[in-house]
PDB file of the backbone (N, CA, C, O) and the ligand in Angstrom, with CONECT records:
HET     ZN  A 101       1
ATOM      1  N   MET A   1     148.741 113.303  34.745  1.00  0.00           N
ATOM      2  CA  MET A   1     148.428 114.180  33.628  1.00  0.00           C
ATOM      3  C   MET A   1     149.193 115.494  33.761  1.00  0.00           C
ATOM      4  O   MET A   1     149.328 116.041  34.856  1.00  0.00           O
ATOM      5  N   LEU A   2     149.678 115.979  32.653  1.00  0.00           N
ATOM      6  CA  LEU A   2     150.321 117.281  32.612  1.00  0.00           C
ATOM      7  C   LEU A   2     149.425 118.252  31.850  1.00  0.00           C
ATOM      8  O   LEU A   2     148.736 117.877  30.901  1.00  0.00           O
ATOM      9  N   VAL A   3     149.453 119.496  32.286  1.00  0.00           N
ATOM     10  CA  VAL A   3     148.813 120.547  31.502  1.00  0.00           C
ATOM     11  C   VAL A   3     149.918 121.384  30.884  1.00  0.00           C
ATOM     12  O   VAL A   3     150.738 121.973  31.588  1.00  0.00           O
ATOM     13  N   LEU A   4     149.927 121.427  29.575  1.00  0.00           N
ATOM     14  CA  LEU A   4     150.918 122.215  28.850  1.00  0.00           C
ATOM     15  C   LEU A   4     150.351 123.592  28.571  1.00  0.00           C
ATOM     16  O   LEU A   4     149.195 123.752  28.179  1.00  0.00           O
ATOM     17  N   ARG A   5     151.203 124.579  28.784  1.00  0.00           N
ATOM     18  CA  ARG A   5     150.808 125.967  28.539  1.00  0.00           C
ATOM     19  C   ARG A   5     151.810 126.620  27.614  1.00  0.00           C
ATOM     20  O   ARG A   5     152.984 126.252  27.561  1.00  0.00           O
ATOM     21  N   CYS A   6     151.312 127.594  26.893  1.00  0.00           N
ATOM     22  CA  CYS A   6     152.175 128.415  26.063  1.00  0.00           C
ATOM     23  C   CYS A   6     153.074 129.257  26.966  1.00  0.00           C
ATOM     24  O   CYS A   6     152.583 129.873  27.912  1.00  0.00           O
ATOM     25  N   ALA A   7     154.373 129.295  26.696  1.00  0.00           N
ATOM     26  CA  ALA A   7     155.294 130.086  27.513  1.00  0.00           C
ATOM     27  C   ALA A   7     155.132 131.582  27.266  1.00  0.00           C
ATOM     28  O   ALA A   7     155.521 132.395  28.105  1.00  0.00           O
ATOM     29  N   ALA A   8     154.572 131.942  26.144  1.00  0.00           N
ATOM     30  CA  ALA A   8     154.440 133.362  25.808  1.00  0.00           C
ATOM     31  C   ALA A   8     153.182 133.980  26.422  1.00  0.00           C
ATOM     32  O   ALA A   8     153.251 135.075  26.981  1.00  0.00           O
ATOM     33  N   CYS A   9     152.037 133.302  26.329  1.00  0.00           N
ATOM     34  CA  CYS A   9     150.779 133.913  26.779  1.00  0.00           C
ATOM     35  C   CYS A   9     150.117 133.136  27.910  1.00  0.00           C
ATOM     36  O   CYS A   9     149.098 133.574  28.444  1.00  0.00           O
ATOM     37  N   ARG A  10     150.678 131.994  28.279  1.00  0.00           N
ATOM     38  CA  ARG A  10     150.208 131.182  29.410  1.00  0.00           C
ATOM     39  C   ARG A  10     148.869 130.499  29.167  1.00  0.00           C
ATOM     40  O   ARG A  10     148.288 129.944  30.100  1.00  0.00           O
ATOM     41  N   LYS A  11     148.379 130.525  27.965  1.00  0.00           N
ATOM     42  CA  LYS A  11     147.139 129.803  27.693  1.00  0.00           C
ATOM     43  C   LYS A  11     147.382 128.300  27.765  1.00  0.00           C
ATOM     44  O   LYS A  11     148.461 127.809  27.434  1.00  0.00           O
ATOM     45  N   LYS A  12     146.356 127.589  28.203  1.00  0.00           N
ATOM     46  CA  LYS A  12     146.435 126.127  28.205  1.00  0.00           C
ATOM     47  C   LYS A  12     146.388 125.613  26.774  1.00  0.00           C
ATOM     48  O   LYS A  12     145.581 126.060  25.959  1.00  0.00           O
ATOM     49  N   LEU A  13     147.259 124.679  26.496  1.00  0.00           N
ATOM     50  CA  LEU A  13     147.299 124.112  25.154  1.00  0.00           C
ATOM     51  C   LEU A  13     146.589 122.767  25.110  1.00  0.00           C
ATOM     52  O   LEU A  13     145.614 122.575  24.384  1.00  0.00           O
ATOM     53  N   TRP A  14     147.105 121.851  25.903  1.00  0.00           N
ATOM     54  CA  TRP A  14     146.420 120.569  26.011  1.00  0.00           C
ATOM     55  C   TRP A  14     146.818 119.847  27.292  1.00  0.00           C
ATOM     56  O   TRP A  14     147.800 120.188  27.951  1.00  0.00           O
ATOM     57  N   ARG A  15     146.032 118.855  27.611  1.00  0.00           N
ATOM     58  CA  ARG A  15     146.323 117.987  28.745  1.00  0.00           C
ATOM     59  C   ARG A  15     146.930 116.713  28.180  1.00  0.00           C
ATOM     60  O   ARG A  15     146.426 116.131  27.219  1.00  0.00           O
ATOM     61  N   TYR A  16     148.010 116.305  28.795  1.00  0.00           N
ATOM     62  CA  TYR A  16     148.824 115.257  28.181  1.00  0.00           C
ATOM     63  C   TYR A  16     149.127 114.150  29.179  1.00  0.00           C
ATOM     64  O   TYR A  16     149.499 114.400  30.326  1.00  0.00           O
ATOM     65  N   ASN A  17     148.959 112.947  28.720  1.00  0.00           N
ATOM     66  CA  ASN A  17     149.175 111.777  29.560  1.00  0.00           C
ATOM     67  C   ASN A  17     150.630 111.329  29.453  1.00  0.00           C
ATOM     68  O   ASN A  17     150.955 110.401  28.711  1.00  0.00           O
ATOM     69  N   LYS A  18     151.497 112.003  30.207  1.00  0.00           N
ATOM     70  CA  LYS A  18     152.931 111.705  30.161  1.00  0.00           C
ATOM     71  C   LYS A  18     153.218 110.505  31.040  1.00  0.00           C
ATOM     72  O   LYS A  18     152.856 110.474  32.217  1.00  0.00           O
ATOM     73  N   ILE A  19     153.871 109.526  30.455  1.00  0.00           N
ATOM     74  CA  ILE A  19     154.245 108.330  31.203  1.00  0.00           C
ATOM     75  C   ILE A  19     155.756 108.305  31.340  1.00  0.00           C
ATOM     76  O   ILE A  19     156.487 108.462  30.362  1.00  0.00           O
ATOM     77  N   GLY A  20     156.212 108.105  32.568  1.00  0.00           N
ATOM     78  CA  GLY A  20     157.641 108.013  32.811  1.00  0.00           C
ATOM     79  C   GLY A  20     158.252 109.359  33.136  1.00  0.00           C
ATOM     80  O   GLY A  20     157.624 110.408  32.994  1.00  0.00           O
ATOM     81  N   LYS A  21     159.489 109.296  33.574  1.00  0.00           N
ATOM     82  CA  LYS A  21     160.196 110.509  33.943  1.00  0.00           C
ATOM     83  C   LYS A  21     160.844 111.122  32.721  1.00  0.00           C
ATOM     84  O   LYS A  21     160.787 110.577  31.618  1.00  0.00           O
ATOM     85  N   GLY A  22     161.452 112.256  32.940  1.00  0.00           N
ATOM     86  CA  GLY A  22     162.164 112.891  31.846  1.00  0.00           C
ATOM     87  C   GLY A  22     161.398 114.064  31.284  1.00  0.00           C
ATOM     88  O   GLY A  22     160.235 114.292  31.613  1.00  0.00           O
ATOM     89  N   GLU A  23     162.062 114.785  30.447  1.00  0.00           N
ATOM     90  CA  GLU A  23     161.488 115.992  29.878  1.00  0.00           C
ATOM     91  C   GLU A  23     160.467 115.653  28.802  1.00  0.00           C
ATOM     92  O   GLU A  23     160.467 114.564  28.227  1.00  0.00           O
ATOM     93  N   VAL A  24     159.610 116.614  28.557  1.00  0.00           N
ATOM     94  CA  VAL A  24     158.624 116.472  27.485  1.00  0.00           C
ATOM     95  C   VAL A  24     159.265 116.982  26.199  1.00  0.00           C
ATOM     96  O   VAL A  24     159.259 118.180  25.913  1.00  0.00           O
ATOM     97  N   LEU A  25     159.809 116.058  25.444  1.00  0.00           N
ATOM     98  CA  LEU A  25     160.464 116.416  24.187  1.00  0.00           C
ATOM     99  C   LEU A  25     159.551 116.154  23.000  1.00  0.00           C
ATOM    100  O   LEU A  25     159.633 116.803  21.957  1.00  0.00           O
ATOM    101  N   ARG A  26     158.680 115.178  23.202  1.00  0.00           N
ATOM    102  CA  ARG A  26     157.720 114.814  22.170  1.00  0.00           C
ATOM    103  C   ARG A  26     156.362 114.671  22.826  1.00  0.00           C
ATOM    104  O   ARG A  26     156.251 114.231  23.970  1.00  0.00           O
ATOM    105  N   CYS A  27     155.343 115.046  22.093  1.00  0.00           N
ATOM    106  CA  CYS A  27     153.982 114.790  22.553  1.00  0.00           C
ATOM    107  C   CYS A  27     153.310 113.892  21.535  1.00  0.00           C
ATOM    108  O   CYS A  27     153.063 114.283  20.394  1.00  0.00           O
ATOM    109  N   HIS A  28     153.023 112.687  21.974  1.00  0.00           N
ATOM    110  CA  HIS A  28     152.343 111.752  21.087  1.00  0.00           C
ATOM    111  C   HIS A  28     150.862 112.111  21.020  1.00  0.00           C
ATOM    112  O   HIS A  28     150.197 112.277  22.043  1.00  0.00           O
ATOM    113  N   LYS A  29     150.369 112.226  19.804  1.00  0.00           N
ATOM    114  CA  LYS A  29     148.982 112.681  19.629  1.00  0.00           C
ATOM    115  C   LYS A  29     147.993 111.761  20.327  1.00  0.00           C
ATOM    116  O   LYS A  29     146.967 112.210  20.838  1.00  0.00           O
ATOM    117  N   ALA A  30     148.305 110.480  20.344  1.00  0.00           N
ATOM    118  CA  ALA A  30     147.384 109.521  20.961  1.00  0.00           C
ATOM    119  C   ALA A  30     147.278 109.723  22.468  1.00  0.00           C
ATOM    120  O   ALA A  30     146.321 109.263  23.091  1.00  0.00           O
ATOM    121  N   LYS A  31     148.262 110.412  23.058  1.00  0.00           N
ATOM    122  CA  LYS A  31     148.255 110.606  24.508  1.00  0.00           C
ATOM    123  C   LYS A  31     147.797 112.000  24.912  1.00  0.00           C
ATOM    124  O   LYS A  31     147.822 112.347  26.093  1.00  0.00           O
ATOM    125  N   ILE A  32     147.381 112.794  23.941  1.00  0.00           N
ATOM    126  CA  ILE A  32     146.784 114.089  24.279  1.00  0.00           C
ATOM    127  C   ILE A  32     145.360 113.820  24.737  1.00  0.00           C
ATOM    128  O   ILE A  32     144.500 113.400  23.962  1.00  0.00           O
ATOM    129  N   ASP A  33     145.140 114.074  26.015  1.00  0.00           N
ATOM    130  CA  ASP A  33     143.878 113.707  26.651  1.00  0.00           C
ATOM    131  C   ASP A  33     142.796 114.746  26.382  1.00  0.00           C
ATOM    132  O   ASP A  33     141.623 114.410  26.223  1.00  0.00           O
ATOM    133  N   ARG A  34     143.202 116.005  26.332  1.00  0.00           N
ATOM    134  CA  ARG A  34     142.238 117.065  26.088  1.00  0.00           C
ATOM    135  C   ARG A  34     142.925 118.215  25.360  1.00  0.00           C
ATOM    136  O   ARG A  34     144.000 118.665  25.755  1.00  0.00           O
ATOM    137  N   ASP A  35     142.299 118.669  24.316  1.00  0.00           N
ATOM    138  CA  ASP A  35     142.815 119.805  23.565  1.00  0.00           C
ATOM    139  C   ASP A  35     141.976 121.021  23.931  1.00  0.00           C
ATOM    140  O   ASP A  35     140.755 121.006  23.770  1.00  0.00           O
ATOM    141  N   TYR A  36     142.617 122.062  24.416  1.00  0.00           N
ATOM    142  CA  TYR A  36     141.873 123.240  24.873  1.00  0.00           C
ATOM    143  C   TYR A  36     141.504 124.191  23.731  1.00  0.00           C
ATOM    144  O   TYR A  36     140.880 125.228  23.954  1.00  0.00           O
ATOM    145  N   GLY A  37     141.887 123.835  22.540  1.00  0.00           N
ATOM    146  CA  GLY A  37     141.448 124.604  21.380  1.00  0.00           C
ATOM    147  C   GLY A  37     142.242 125.870  21.117  1.00  0.00           C
ATOM    148  O   GLY A  37     141.794 126.742  20.373  1.00  0.00           O
ATOM    149  N   ASN A  38     143.424 125.979  21.724  1.00  0.00           N
ATOM    150  CA  ASN A  38     144.234 127.185  21.551  1.00  0.00           C
ATOM    151  C   ASN A  38     145.378 126.997  20.564  1.00  0.00           C
ATOM    152  O   ASN A  38     146.227 127.877  20.416  1.00  0.00           O
ATOM    153  N   CYS A  39     145.400 125.863  19.895  1.00  0.00           N
ATOM    154  CA  CYS A  39     146.475 125.580  18.947  1.00  0.00           C
ATOM    155  C   CYS A  39     145.934 125.604  17.525  1.00  0.00           C
ATOM    156  O   CYS A  39     144.772 125.286  17.271  1.00  0.00           O
ATOM    157  N   SER A  40     146.801 125.988  16.619  1.00  0.00           N
ATOM    158  CA  SER A  40     146.464 125.839  15.219  1.00  0.00           C
ATOM    159  C   SER A  40     147.703 125.360  14.486  1.00  0.00           C
ATOM    160  O   SER A  40     148.829 125.598  14.921  1.00  0.00           O
ATOM    161  N   THR A  41     147.487 124.696  13.393  1.00  0.00           N
ATOM    162  CA  THR A  41     148.612 124.176  12.635  1.00  0.00           C
ATOM    163  C   THR A  41     148.796 125.006  11.362  1.00  0.00           C
ATOM    164  O   THR A  41     147.850 125.549  10.792  1.00  0.00           O
ATOM    165  N   ASP A  42     150.048 125.073  10.955  1.00  0.00           N
ATOM    166  CA  ASP A  42     150.408 125.787   9.736  1.00  0.00           C
ATOM    167  C   ASP A  42     151.476 124.944   9.068  1.00  0.00           C
ATOM    168  O   ASP A  42     152.646 124.991   9.448  1.00  0.00           O
ATOM    169  N   GLY A  43     151.073 124.181   8.081  1.00  0.00           N
ATOM    170  CA  GLY A  43     152.007 123.228   7.494  1.00  0.00           C
ATOM    171  C   GLY A  43     152.378 122.192   8.520  1.00  0.00           C
ATOM    172  O   GLY A  43     151.505 121.524   9.073  1.00  0.00           O
ATOM    173  N   ASP A  44     153.665 122.045   8.785  1.00  0.00           N
ATOM    174  CA  ASP A  44     154.083 121.055   9.781  1.00  0.00           C
ATOM    175  C   ASP A  44     154.357 121.689  11.144  1.00  0.00           C
ATOM    176  O   ASP A  44     154.857 121.022  12.049  1.00  0.00           O
ATOM    177  N   LYS A  45     154.033 122.966  11.292  1.00  0.00           N
ATOM    178  CA  LYS A  45     154.246 123.613  12.592  1.00  0.00           C
ATOM    179  C   LYS A  45     152.938 123.734  13.349  1.00  0.00           C
ATOM    180  O   LYS A  45     151.863 123.851  12.761  1.00  0.00           O
ATOM    181  N   ILE A  46     153.056 123.703  14.667  1.00  0.00           N
ATOM    182  CA  ILE A  46     151.881 123.935  15.492  1.00  0.00           C
ATOM    183  C   ILE A  46     152.127 125.190  16.325  1.00  0.00           C
ATOM    184  O   ILE A  46     153.175 125.350  16.951  1.00  0.00           O
ATOM    185  N   HIS A  47     151.140 126.064  16.311  1.00  0.00           N
ATOM    186  CA  HIS A  47     151.244 127.343  16.993  1.00  0.00           C
ATOM    187  C   HIS A  47     150.179 127.450  18.076  1.00  0.00           C
ATOM    188  O   HIS A  47     149.126 126.816  18.016  1.00  0.00           O
ATOM    189  N   CYS A  48     150.492 128.269  19.056  1.00  0.00           N
ATOM    190  CA  CYS A  48     149.471 128.807  19.940  1.00  0.00           C
ATOM    191  C   CYS A  48     148.723 129.899  19.176  1.00  0.00           C
ATOM    192  O   CYS A  48     149.234 130.437  18.193  1.00  0.00           O
ATOM    193  N   ILE A  49     147.519 130.221  19.628  1.00  0.00           N
ATOM    194  CA  ILE A  49     146.773 131.298  18.962  1.00  0.00           C
ATOM    195  C   ILE A  49     147.472 132.650  19.054  1.00  0.00           C
ATOM    196  O   ILE A  49     147.158 133.554  18.279  1.00  0.00           O
ATOM    197  N   CYS A  50     148.422 132.809  19.994  1.00  0.00           N
ATOM    198  CA  CYS A  50     149.167 134.075  20.093  1.00  0.00           C
ATOM    199  C   CYS A  50     150.269 134.164  19.053  1.00  0.00           C
ATOM    200  O   CYS A  50     150.884 135.219  18.898  1.00  0.00           O
ATOM    201  N   GLY A  51     150.529 133.084  18.343  1.00  0.00           N
ATOM    202  CA  GLY A  51     151.541 133.091  17.296  1.00  0.00           C
ATOM    203  C   GLY A  51     152.821 132.376  17.670  1.00  0.00           C
ATOM    204  O   GLY A  51     153.674 132.139  16.815  1.00  0.00           O
ATOM    205  N   ASN A  52     152.964 132.030  18.936  1.00  0.00           N
ATOM    206  CA  ASN A  52     154.146 131.316  19.403  1.00  0.00           C
ATOM    207  C   ASN A  52     154.177 129.908  18.803  1.00  0.00           C
ATOM    208  O   ASN A  52     153.204 129.161  18.918  1.00  0.00           O
ATOM    209  N   THR A  53     155.277 129.552  18.173  1.00  0.00           N
ATOM    210  CA  THR A  53     155.418 128.203  17.619  1.00  0.00           C
ATOM    211  C   THR A  53     155.810 127.240  18.735  1.00  0.00           C
ATOM    212  O   THR A  53     156.799 127.453  19.436  1.00  0.00           O
ATOM    213  N   ILE A  54     155.038 126.201  18.885  1.00  0.00           N
ATOM    214  CA  ILE A  54     155.199 125.280  20.014  1.00  0.00           C
ATOM    215  C   ILE A  54     155.931 123.999  19.617  1.00  0.00           C
ATOM    216  O   ILE A  54     156.685 123.432  20.408  1.00  0.00           O
ATOM    217  N   GLY A  55     155.705 123.564  18.411  1.00  0.00           N
ATOM    218  CA  GLY A  55     156.325 122.310  17.996  1.00  0.00           C
ATOM    219  C   GLY A  55     156.155 122.063  16.515  1.00  0.00           C
ATOM    220  O   GLY A  55     155.575 122.857  15.774  1.00  0.00           O
ATOM    221  N   ILE A  56     156.695 120.917  16.118  1.00  0.00           N
ATOM    222  CA  ILE A  56     156.667 120.505  14.722  1.00  0.00           C
ATOM    223  C   ILE A  56     155.880 119.194  14.645  1.00  0.00           C
ATOM    224  O   ILE A  56     156.123 118.255  15.403  1.00  0.00           O
ATOM    225  N   ASP A  57     154.951 119.161  13.726  1.00  0.00           N
ATOM    226  CA  ASP A  57     154.150 117.957  13.534  1.00  0.00           C
ATOM    227  C   ASP A  57     154.974 116.906  12.801  1.00  0.00           C
ATOM    228  O   ASP A  57     155.402 117.107  11.664  1.00  0.00           O
ATOM    229  N   LYS A  58     155.183 115.788  13.474  1.00  0.00           N
ATOM    230  CA  LYS A  58     155.973 114.707  12.885  1.00  0.00           C
ATOM    231  C   LYS A  58     155.105 113.508  12.536  1.00  0.00           C
ATOM    232  O   LYS A  58     155.613 112.401  12.363  1.00  0.00           O
ATOM    233  N   GLY A  59     153.833 113.716  12.434  1.00  0.00           N
ATOM    234  CA  GLY A  59     152.943 112.607  12.085  1.00  0.00           C
ATOM    235  C   GLY A  59     152.220 112.090  13.307  1.00  0.00           C
ATOM    236  O   GLY A  59     151.144 112.580  13.651  1.00  0.00           O
ATOM    237  N   SER A  60     152.799 111.110  13.960  1.00  0.00           N
ATOM    238  CA  SER A  60     152.135 110.539  15.141  1.00  0.00           C
ATOM    239  C   SER A  60     152.423 111.322  16.412  1.00  0.00           C
ATOM    240  O   SER A  60     151.788 111.100  17.443  1.00  0.00           O
ATOM    241  N   TYR A  61     153.387 112.244  16.335  1.00  0.00           N
ATOM    242  CA  TYR A  61     153.714 113.040  17.519  1.00  0.00           C
ATOM    243  C   TYR A  61     154.137 114.447  17.112  1.00  0.00           C
ATOM    244  O   TYR A  61     154.413 114.725  15.945  1.00  0.00           O
ATOM    245  N   TYR A  62     154.179 115.330  18.117  1.00  0.00           N
ATOM    246  CA  TYR A  62     154.756 116.651  17.921  1.00  0.00           C
ATOM    247  C   TYR A  62     156.130 116.678  18.552  1.00  0.00           C
ATOM    248  O   TYR A  62     156.299 116.272  19.701  1.00  0.00           O
ATOM    249  N   LYS A  63     157.110 117.153  17.807  1.00  0.00           N
ATOM    250  CA  LYS A  63     158.429 117.422  18.362  1.00  0.00           C
ATOM    251  C   LYS A  63     158.343 118.803  18.990  1.00  0.00           C
ATOM    252  O   LYS A  63     158.135 119.797  18.294  1.00  0.00           O
ATOM    253  N   MET A  64     158.503 118.864  20.311  1.00  0.00           N
ATOM    254  CA  MET A  64     158.217 120.092  21.041  1.00  0.00           C
ATOM    255  C   MET A  64     159.441 121.013  21.080  1.00  0.00           C
ATOM    256  O   MET A  64     160.583 120.555  21.127  1.00  0.00           O
ATOM    257  N   ILE A  65     159.175 122.307  21.058  1.00  0.00           N
ATOM    258  CA  ILE A  65     160.231 123.310  21.193  1.00  0.00           C
ATOM    259  C   ILE A  65     160.304 123.673  22.670  1.00  0.00           C
ATOM    260  O   ILE A  65     159.375 124.253  23.233  1.00  0.00           O
ATOM    261  N   GLY A  66     161.437 123.316  23.287  1.00  0.00           N
ATOM    262  CA  GLY A  66     161.540 123.351  24.742  1.00  0.00           C
ATOM    263  C   GLY A  66     161.194 124.669  25.400  1.00  0.00           C
ATOM    264  O   GLY A  66     160.543 124.685  26.445  1.00  0.00           O
ATOM    265  N   LYS A  67     161.615 125.771  24.813  1.00  0.00           N
ATOM    266  CA  LYS A  67     161.397 127.058  25.463  1.00  0.00           C
ATOM    267  C   LYS A  67     160.034 127.655  25.148  1.00  0.00           C
ATOM    268  O   LYS A  67     159.684 128.716  25.662  1.00  0.00           O
ATOM    269  N   ALA A  68     159.270 126.981  24.310  1.00  0.00           N
ATOM    270  CA  ALA A  68     158.010 127.553  23.834  1.00  0.00           C
ATOM    271  C   ALA A  68     156.821 127.223  24.718  1.00  0.00           C
ATOM    272  O   ALA A  68     155.746 127.802  24.559  1.00  0.00           O
ATOM    273  N   PHE A  69     157.006 126.294  25.650  1.00  0.00           N
ATOM    274  CA  PHE A  69     155.871 125.883  26.466  1.00  0.00           C
ATOM    275  C   PHE A  69     156.361 125.548  27.872  1.00  0.00           C
ATOM    276  O   PHE A  69     157.550 125.328  28.103  1.00  0.00           O
ATOM    277  N   THR A  70     155.429 125.516  28.783  1.00  0.00           N
ATOM    278  CA  THR A  70     155.704 125.065  30.143  1.00  0.00           C
ATOM    279  C   THR A  70     154.665 124.008  30.486  1.00  0.00           C
ATOM    280  O   THR A  70     153.664 123.857  29.785  1.00  0.00           O
ATOM    281  N   TYR A  71     154.908 123.287  31.555  1.00  0.00           N
ATOM    282  CA  TYR A  71     153.897 122.312  31.960  1.00  0.00           C
ATOM    283  C   TYR A  71     153.867 122.190  33.467  1.00  0.00           C
ATOM    284  O   TYR A  71     154.837 122.494  34.162  1.00  0.00           O
ATOM    285  N   SER A  72     152.745 121.745  33.941  1.00  0.00           N
ATOM    286  CA  SER A  72     152.580 121.486  35.369  1.00  0.00           C
ATOM    287  C   SER A  72     151.762 120.230  35.528  1.00  0.00           C
ATOM    288  O   SER A  72     151.071 119.798  34.605  1.00  0.00           O
ATOM    289  N   GLY A  73     151.846 119.651  36.698  1.00  0.00           N
ATOM    290  CA  GLY A  73     151.108 118.424  36.949  1.00  0.00           C
ATOM    291  C   GLY A  73     152.039 117.265  37.174  1.00  0.00           C
ATOM    292  O   GLY A  73     153.254 117.431  37.280  1.00  0.00           O
ATOM    293  N   LYS A  74     151.457 116.095  37.244  1.00  0.00           N
ATOM    294  CA  LYS A  74     152.234 114.907  37.579  1.00  0.00           C
ATOM    295  C   LYS A  74     152.426 114.010  36.375  1.00  0.00           C
ATOM    296  O   LYS A  74     151.509 113.751  35.596  1.00  0.00           O
ATOM    297  N   LYS A  75     153.662 113.548  36.258  1.00  0.00           N
ATOM    298  CA  LYS A  75     153.944 112.504  35.293  1.00  0.00           C
ATOM    299  C   LYS A  75     153.579 111.172  35.934  1.00  0.00           C
ATOM    300  O   LYS A  75     153.763 110.973  37.135  1.00  0.00           O
ATOM    301  N   ARG A  76     153.072 110.289  35.137  1.00  0.00           N
ATOM    302  CA  ARG A  76     152.711 108.986  35.645  1.00  0.00           C
ATOM    303  C   ARG A  76     153.917 108.072  35.488  1.00  0.00           C
ATOM    304  O   ARG A  76     154.482 107.966  34.399  1.00  0.00           O
ATOM    305  N   ASN A  77     154.308 107.421  36.559  1.00  0.00           N
ATOM    306  CA  ASN A  77     155.445 106.522  36.490  1.00  0.00           C
ATOM    307  C   ASN A  77     155.034 105.215  35.840  1.00  0.00           C
ATOM    308  O   ASN A  77     154.050 104.590  36.235  1.00  0.00           O
ATOM    309  N   ALA A  78     155.787 104.818  34.854  1.00  0.00           N
ATOM    310  CA  ALA A  78     155.460 103.590  34.131  1.00  0.00           C
ATOM    311  C   ALA A  78     155.833 102.368  34.979  1.00  0.00           C
ATOM    312  O   ALA A  78     155.636 101.233  34.547  1.00  0.00           O
TER     313      ALA A  78
HETATM  314 ZN    ZN A 101     150.440 131.670  23.361  1.00  0.00          ZN2+
END
């Protein structure tokens, strides 16, 4: 599990079940394990409560903005 944080304010955004290696470019909604309640959506964009735009809602997943968030934890090897 990875914990994603806002790069601007360091708040936890969500816990994510990342499978496989590689960067987190997309977050599939079905694999978001826990939402910490610090995100809000505005049209097709998703923001942290501090106003930092984190990604774009693409329907089944979020296309993540690389510099807008950080993550820690372990990726699960498929
Ligand atoms: Zn923030």
